[in-house]
C-alpha positions as CSV (number, residue, x, y, z in Angstrom):
1,M,0.0,0.0,0.0
2,K,1.3,3.4,-1.0
3,V,-0.4,6.7,0.0
4,T,0.3,10.3,-0.9
5,S,-0.7,12.6,2.0
6,V,-1.0,16.3,1.1
7,C,-0.9,18.9,3.9
8,L,-1.3,22.5,2.8
9,S,-1.2,23.7,6.4
10,P,1.7,21.9,8.1
11,T,2.5,22.8,11.7
12,I,5.2,22.5,14.3
13,Q,3.1,21.2,17.1
14,R,4.0,21.9,20.8
15,T,2.0,20.0,23.4
16,V,2.3,21.1,27.0
17,S,0.7,19.1,29.8
18,F,-0.3,20.7,33.2
19,K,-1.8,19.1,36.2
20,T,-4.0,22.2,36.5
21,F,-3.9,25.2,34.1
22,L,-5.1,28.6,35.6
23,L,-5.5,31.9,33.8
24,N,-3.6,34.9,35.2
25,K,-1.3,32.5,37.1
26,V,2.2,31.0,36.7
27,N,1.7,27.5,35.4
28,R,4.5,24.9,35.4
29,S,4.2,22.1,33.0
30,E,4.5,18.4,33.8
31,K,5.4,17.3,30.2
32,Y,6.3,18.9,27.0
33,G,6.6,17.5,23.4
34,V,7.2,18.8,19.9
35,W,6.2,17.1,16.7
36,A,5.8,17.6,13.0
37,S,2.0,18.1,12.5
38,G,-0.9,19.4,10.5
39,K,-4.0,17.3,9.7
40,A,-2.5,15.3,6.8
41,V,0.8,14.9,8.6
42,N,-1.0,13.5,11.7
43,A,-2.8,11.1,9.4
44,A,0.5,10.1,7.8
45,R,2.1,9.3,11.1
46,V,-0.8,6.9,11.9
47,L,-0.6,5.3,8.5
48,N,3.1,4.9,8.9
49,Q,2.6,3.2,12.3
50,L,0.0,0.9,10.7
51,E,2.3,0.0,7.9
52,A,5.8,1.3,7.9
53,G,6.9,3.1,4.7
54,S,3.4,3.2,3.3
55,V,3.0,7.0,3.0
56,R,4.8,10.1,1.6
57,V,3.9,13.6,2.8
58,V,3.8,16.4,0.3
59,C,3.7,19.8,2.0
60,P,4.9,23.4,1.7
61,L,7.4,24.4,4.4
62,G,8.5,27.9,5.4
63,E,12.2,28.4,4.7
64,E,12.9,30.0,8.1
65,N,12.1,26.8,10.1
66,Q,12.0,24.1,7.5
67,K,14.9,22.3,9.0
68,R,13.2,22.1,12.3
69,F,10.1,20.6,10.9
70,T,12.0,18.0,8.8
71,E,14.0,16.9,11.8
72,F,10.8,16.2,13.8
73,A,9.4,14.3,10.7
74,E,12.6,12.2,10.5
75,K,12.2,11.2,14.1
76,D,8.9,9.6,13.2
77,S,10.3,8.1,10.0
78,L,8.0,10.2,7.8
79,L,9.0,10.4,4.2
80,L,8.7,14.0,3.0
81,S,8.5,15.7,-0.4
82,P,8.7,19.3,0.9
83,V,8.2,22.5,-1.2
84,T,10.2,25.4,0.2
85,I,8.2,28.7,0.5
86,P,8.9,32.1,2.0
87,G,8.5,32.7,5.7
88,N,7.8,30.3,8.6
89,T,5.9,27.1,8.9
90,R,3.1,27.9,11.4
91,E,3.2,26.7,15.0
92,C,0.4,25.3,17.2
93,W,0.5,25.1,21.0
94,T,-1.8,22.6,22.7
95,V,-2.4,23.0,26.4
96,L,-3.6,19.9,28.3
97,D,-5.2,20.4,31.6
98,K,-5.3,17.0,33.3
99,T,-7.6,18.1,36.2
100,A,-10.2,19.8,34.0
101,K,-9.6,17.2,31.2
102,T,-9.5,19.9,28.6
103,T,-7.6,20.4,25.4
104,T,-6.9,24.0,24.2
105,E,-5.2,24.7,20.9
106,L,-3.5,28.0,20.0
107,V,-2.5,28.3,16.3
108,V,0.0,31.1,15.4
109,G,1.8,32.4,12.4
110,E,1.5,31.9,8.6
111,P,4.0,32.3,5.7
112,A,5.1,35.8,5.1
113,V,3.5,36.4,1.6
114,E,0.1,37.6,0.6
115,K,0.0,35.4,-2.5
116,M,2.1,32.4,-3.4
117,P,4.1,32.8,-6.6
118,Q,2.9,30.7,-9.5
119,N,6.2,28.9,-9.7
120,K,5.7,27.6,-6.2
121,V,2.1,26.5,-7.0
122,D,3.6,24.6,-10.0
123,E,6.3,23.1,-7.9
124,L,3.8,21.8,-5.4
125,M,1.6,20.3,-8.1
126,D,4.6,18.6,-9.6
127,A,5.5,17.1,-6.2
128,V,2.0,15.8,-5.8
129,N,1.9,14.3,-9.3
130,E,5.3,12.7,-8.9
131,S,4.2,11.1,-5.6
132,L,0.9,10.0,-7.0
133,S,2.6,8.1,-9.9
134,D,3.8,5.6,-7.3
135,S,0.8,5.7,-5.0
136,D,-2.5,3.8,-4.6
137,A,-4.3,6.6,-2.9
138,L,-4.4,10.3,-2.0
139,L,-5.2,11.7,1.4
140,I,-5.6,15.4,1.5
141,A,-6.7,17.0,4.8
142,G,-6.8,20.4,6.4
143,S,-7.5,24.0,5.5
144,R,-6.0,25.8,2.4
145,P,-4.2,29.0,3.5
146,A,-5.4,32.0,1.6
147,I,-2.0,32.5,0.1
148,W,-2.7,29.5,-2.2
149,P,-5.1,29.7,-5.2
150,D,-8.7,29.0,-4.5
151,N,-8.8,26.0,-6.8
152,L,-5.6,24.3,-5.4
153,S,-7.3,21.6,-3.2
154,C,-9.7,20.9,-6.0
155,D,-6.9,20.6,-8.6
156,I,-5.0,18.2,-6.4
157,C,-8.0,16.0,-5.9
158,K,-8.9,16.0,-9.6
159,A,-5.3,15.0,-10.5
160,A,-5.7,11.9,-8.2
161,C,-9.2,11.1,-9.5
162,D,-8.1,11.4,-13.1
163,A,-5.2,9.0,-12.3
164,G,-7.6,6.5,-11.0
165,K,-6.4,6.7,-7.3
166,I,-8.5,6.1,-4.2
167,T,-9.0,9.6,-2.9
168,L,-9.9,10.7,0.7
169,V,-10.5,14.4,1.4
170,D,-10.9,16.0,4.8
171,F,-11.8,19.7,4.2
172,W,-15.1,21.5,3.9
173,G,-16.9,24.7,2.7
174,D,-16.2,26.2,-0.7
175,D,-13.1,24.1,-1.3
176,L,-15.1,21.0,-0.9
177,K,-18.0,22.3,-3.1
178,R,-15.5,23.2,-5.8
179,T,-13.9,19.7,-5.6
180,L,-17.3,17.9,-5.8
181,K,-18.1,19.9,-9.0
182,A,-14.8,18.9,-10.6
183,C,-14.5,15.3,-9.6
184,E,-15.8,12.5,-7.4
185,P,-13.4,11.7,-4.6
186,T,-13.8,8.2,-3.2
187,V,-14.3,9.4,0.4
188,V,-15.3,12.7,2.0
189,K,-14.6,12.7,5.8
190,I,-15.7,15.7,7.8
191,N,-17.2,16.4,11.2
192,E,-20.9,17.1,11.9
193,E,-20.5,20.9,12.1
194,E,-18.5,21.1,8.9
195,F,-21.0,18.9,7.1
196,F,-24.1,21.0,7.9
197,S,-22.2,24.2,7.3
198,T,-21.3,22.9,3.8
199,F,-24.5,21.1,2.7
200,G,-27.2,22.3,5.1
201,G,-29.9,20.0,6.3
202,K,-31.8,19.5,9.5
203,S,-29.8,18.9,12.7
204,G,-30.1,15.7,14.7
205,V,-29.4,12.1,13.8
206,A,-32.4,11.7,11.5
207,G,-31.5,14.9,9.6
208,L,-27.9,13.8,9.3
209,K,-28.8,10.4,7.9
210,S,-31.1,11.9,5.4
211,A,-28.5,14.5,4.2
212,L,-25.8,11.8,4.0
213,T,-28.1,9.6,1.9
214,T,-28.8,12.4,-0.5
215,A,-25.1,13.5,-0.8
216,S,-23.8,10.0,-1.3
217,K,-26.2,9.4,-4.1
218,K,-25.7,12.8,-5.8
219,H,-21.9,12.6,-5.8
220,D,-21.3,8.9,-5.9
221,T,-18.9,9.4,-3.0
222,I,-18.6,7.8,0.4
223,F,-19.5,10.5,3.0
224,I,-18.3,10.1,6.6
225,V,-19.4,12.4,9.4
226,T,-17.6,12.1,12.7
227,R,-19.3,13.4,15.9
228,G,-16.7,13.6,18.7
229,D,-17.5,10.9,21.3
230,K,-20.9,10.1,19.6
231,A,-21.5,7.5,16.9
232,T,-20.0,8.1,13.4
233,Y,-22.3,7.9,10.4
234,A,-21.4,7.2,6.8
235,A,-23.3,6.6,3.5
236,Q,-22.3,4.9,0.3
237,K,-24.7,5.1,-2.7
238,G,-27.5,5.9,-0.2
239,K,-26.8,3.1,2.2
240,V,-26.1,4.3,5.7
241,F,-23.5,2.8,8.0
242,E,-22.9,3.5,11.7
243,A,-20.0,2.9,14.1
244,D,-20.1,3.5,17.8
245,T,-17.1,5.2,19.5
246,E,-15.1,3.4,22.1
247,K,-16.1,4.1,25.7
248,D,-14.3,4.2,29.0
249,L,-11.0,5.6,27.5
250,K,-8.3,7.1,29.5
251,I,-8.2,10.3,27.4
252,V,-4.9,12.2,27.3
253,N,-5.2,14.4,24.2
254,T,-8.1,14.6,21.7
255,T,-6.1,16.5,19.2
256,A,-6.0,14.7,15.8
257,C,-8.5,12.0,16.6
258,G,-10.3,12.8,13.3
259,D,-6.9,12.5,11.5
260,A,-6.3,9.2,13.1
261,F,-9.8,8.1,12.1
262,A,-9.1,9.1,8.5
263,A,-5.9,7.1,8.4
264,G,-7.4,4.0,9.8
265,F,-10.4,4.2,7.5
266,L,-8.2,4.6,4.4
267,H,-5.8,1.8,5.4
268,E,-8.6,-0.7,5.8
269,Y,-10.6,0.5,2.8
270,L,-7.6,0.1,0.6
271,K,-7.2,-3.5,1.8
272,S,-10.8,-4.7,1.8
273,G,-13.1,-2.1,0.2
274,D,-15.5,-2.7,3.1
275,V,-17.0,0.5,4.5
276,Q,-18.2,-1.0,7.8
277,A,-14.8,-2.7,8.5
278,A,-13.1,0.6,7.6
279,L,-15.3,2.5,10.0
280,K,-14.4,0.1,12.7
281,K,-10.6,0.5,12.0
282,G,-10.9,4.3,11.9
283,T,-12.8,4.3,15.2
284,W,-10.1,2.1,16.8
285,C,-7.3,4.4,15.6
286,A,-9.1,7.5,16.9
287,A,-9.5,5.9,20.3
288,R,-5.8,4.9,20.5
289,N,-4.9,8.5,19.4
290,A,-6.9,9.9,22.3
291,E,-4.8,7.9,24.7
292,N,-1.6,9.5,23.6
293,E,0.0,12.9,23.9
294,C,1.4,13.0,20.4
295,P,-1.2,14.1,17.9
296,G,-1.7,11.4,15.3
297,S,-0.2,8.4,17.1
298,L,-1.3,4.9,18.1
299,Q,1.5,4.5,20.6
């Protein structure tokens, strides 16, 4: 199995754990970790743990701290195809409060340009196409920073679909609408809020199932909607699937549970083509991720 994982919003992730975190006070951490991150990078880390050497990450990296990002990626044995761009790769701080059992994310910084030069857009597309030539699937997840062209996520997905690759997308809104007009990705995985914000529909389980049924028929795409600690729903050609989340977990960090789910789903779907089995595998990966400090990790 070979997967190309595209991350347009890579991140240097710093996770700080506190017994108790209080505003307007001096807080001393218990643990501190730093990782290469971003939604598709997190998913790639899980894929790599499920099957070593199975994934290559294509991502733009700011020239000011590219070396630091790549060093963290190398520690996790992630294969990178980076595209160097001006400025800094953004950073994200996650604060874990063990007493309150809360996870707070602070995202800071973006590359230092208003619009990405066309040669960098072309370089990124070339890197994607080169990786796809030796891949069975594309996973693209996360937001598209405004410095990139509006149609970039769509173009990446269309390239994979035109090449006959299994394609899983995890983004929403106008980028997803553009993509669905241009091609039919194999899988769309988003959370409940993102789904209703993109497609509308009546809230609640009945409304969600109805909207999923309609969307999966209209676009000939498997739609998956995650709902935090509630059951996950999916639809394929109008048939609805359901998977309960695991209960009684010792939750450490909920960051990247959705990314771990996407990785597990794609890994199983590539092997079996079975939606229900893939939902089960995705749910298992999300649960294992919640038990770890590292975002996008099973161990």
